[in-house]
C-alpha positions in Angstrom: -10.9 -14.7 58.4 -10.1 -14.1 54.5 -6.9 -16.7 54.0 -5.8 -16.0 50.9 -2.7 -18.0 49.6 -1.2 -17.3 46.4 2.1 -18.7 45.0 1.8 -16.3 42.5 4.0 -12.7 43.1 2.0 -8.9 42.8 2.1 -7.9 38.9 3.5 -4.4 40.1 6.6 -5.4 38.6 7.0 -5.7 34.6 10.3 -7.1 35.0 9.8 -10.5 36.7 6.8 -12.0 34.4 4.0 -13.7 36.7 4.5 -17.2 37.6 2.9 -19.9 35.1 1.0 -22.1 38.4 -1.1 -20.0 40.1 -3.1 -21.7 43.0 -5.4 -19.2 45.3 -7.1 -21.0 48.4 -9.7 -18.8 50.3 -12.3 -20.0 52.9 -16.0 -19.3 52.7 -18.2 -19.7 56.0 -21.2 -21.5 53.1 -22.0 -25.0 52.7 -19.5 -26.4 49.2 -23.4 -26.8 47.3 -22.9 -22.6 47.3 -19.5 -22.6 46.0 -20.3 -25.0 43.2 -23.5 -22.7 42.3 -21.9 -19.1 42.8 -19.2 -20.8 39.9 -21.4 -22.8 37.9 -24.9 -20.5 38.1 -24.8 -16.9 36.0 -27.7 -16.4 38.0 -24.6 -16.0 40.5 -21.8 -15.3 38.2 -23.3 -11.6 37.3 -22.9 -10.8 40.5 -18.9 -10.7 40.8 -16.1 -10.4 40.2 -16.0 -9.4 36.4 -19.5 -11.0 35.4 -20.4 -13.0 32.8 -23.6 -15.3 31.4 -21.6 -19.3 32.4 -23.0 -22.3 31.1 -21.9 -25.4 32.5 -25.3 -27.6 33.2 -23.7 -30.2 30.5 -21.5 -30.4 32.6 -18.9 -31.9 29.6 -17.8 -30.3 26.1 -17.0 -26.5 25.8 -18.7 -23.7 27.1 -18.6 -20.1 26.3 -18.8 -18.0 28.5 -21.0 -14.6 27.6 -20.9 -10.9 29.0 -23.3 -9.9 30.7 -25.4 -6.4 30.7 -22.4 -5.1 33.4 -19.8 -6.4 31.8 -21.0 -4.8 28.6 -21.5 -0.9 30.2 -18.5 -1.0 31.9 -16.8 -2.0 27.8 -18.6 0.9 26.1 -16.8 3.5 29.8 -14.0 2.1 29.7 -13.9 2.6 25.5 -12.7 -0.7 24.2 -15.0 -3.2 21.8 -15.7 -6.3 23.9 -16.8 -9.8 21.6 -19.7 -12.1 22.2 -17.6 -14.5 24.2 -14.8 -13.5 26.2 -14.0 -17.1 28.1 -14.2 -20.0 26.6 -12.3 -24.1 26.7 -13.8 -27.8 27.6 -14.9 -29.2 30.4 -12.4 -31.7 31.3 -14.4 -32.8 35.2 -17.4 -31.9 36.8 -18.0 -33.7 39.7 -20.6 -31.5 41.9 -20.1 -30.0 44.3 -16.3 -30.7 44.8 -14.8 -30.1 41.9 -14.8 -27.9 38.3 -11.7 -28.5 35.2 -11.6 -27.0 32.5 -10.4 -25.1 29.7 -9.3 -21.9 30.1 -9.2 -18.8 27.0 -9.9 -15.1 27.8 -10.9 -14.6 23.9 -11.3 -11.2 24.9 -7.9 -10.4 24.6 -6.0 -10.9 21.5 -3.7 -11.7 22.5 -4.4 -14.4 25.4 -6.5 -16.1 22.7 -3.6 -16.1 20.2 -1.5 -17.5 23.4 -3.9 -21.0 23.4 -5.9 -22.8 26.3 -5.2 -23.2 29.4 -6.0 -25.1 33.0 -8.5 -23.9 35.7 -9.0 -26.1 38.0 -12.1 -25.7 40.9 -11.3 -27.7 44.2 -14.3 -27.2 47.2 -13.8 -29.5 50.0 -16.3 -29.2 53.4 -13.9 -27.3 56.3 -16.3 -27.8 59.5 -19.1 -25.5 58.4 -17.8 -23.9 55.7 -16.1 -24.8 52.6 -12.5 -23.9 52.0 -12.2 -23.7 48.0 -8.7 -23.9 45.9 -8.2 -22.3 42.3 -5.3 -23.9 40.4 -4.5 -22.5 37.3 -1.8 -23.4 34.9 0.0 -21.1 32.8 2.3 -22.6 30.9 3.5 -21.7 28.1 0.6 -18.5 28.5 3.0 -15.3 29.6 0.5 -12.9 28.8 -2.9 -14.8 30.5 -0.7 -15.4 34.0 0.1 -11.7 33.9 -4.0 -10.9 33.3 -5.0 -13.1 35.9 -2.8 -12.7 38.3 -3.6 -9.6 39.4 -2.2 -5.2 39.6 -1.4 -2.7 42.0 -5.3 -2.8 44.4 -5.9 0.7 42.9 -6.7 -0.9 39.7 -8.3 -4.0 41.3 -11.0 -2.1 42.0 -11.8 -0.1 38.9 -12.2 -4.0 37.9 -9.6 -3.0 35.6 -6.5 -5.9 36.7 -8.2 -7.2 39.8 -7.4 -10.8 38.1 -8.1 -14.2 40.4 -7.8 -12.5 44.1 -9.6 -9.8 43.5 -12.3 -12.3 41.8 -12.3 -14.5 44.4 -12.5 -11.5 47.5 -15.8 -10.4 46.0 -17.2 -14.3 45.6 -15.9 -14.5 49.7 -17.6 -11.0 50.2 -20.6 -12.3 48.2 -21.5 -15.8 50.0 -20.8 -14.3 53.0 -22.8 -10.9 53.6 -24.8 -10.5 50.4 -22.9 -7.7 49.0 -19.2 -8.0 46.8 -15.7 -6.4 47.8 -16.6 -3.9 45.3 -19.5 -2.4 43.1 -20.3 -3.9 39.6 -20.7 -1.5 37.2 
């Protein structure tokens, strides 16, 4: 049912740094357009993963992901401040519903923000009556980003603390196929 591939190793050891190239693949039983909409529309992005209000509608220039109500409430419960912009970058390639490439920076974490921008690419292919979503995150010279997005132990991920891309993609797949997320938000 779920097929997720990754070049990344689990982040359960501080001795082994997270890889600078992380590739994740998941197969979802919906059309490429539905996957595209779920990635690029705040109507969807607020329902899975860490949430957030996205706007890629222009298909060019800078973009910012702002925290949604669930993210703000979660940050309050965990006792940490949340800035007005949690992720930012620039749209590099916008080809609906096949490819979205971006520079990407976790602006909400000061250490990650100081590392600068990484490159994130979503590629969506039609496979039978579903889709294959490949997420490639290039994290050269960004070890803090790499450690954050590779994900942490499953126990932490369930509470939304450190699940990284594996957790976000599992949540996305569950939502699109069942109407419910893998783990509840907020």
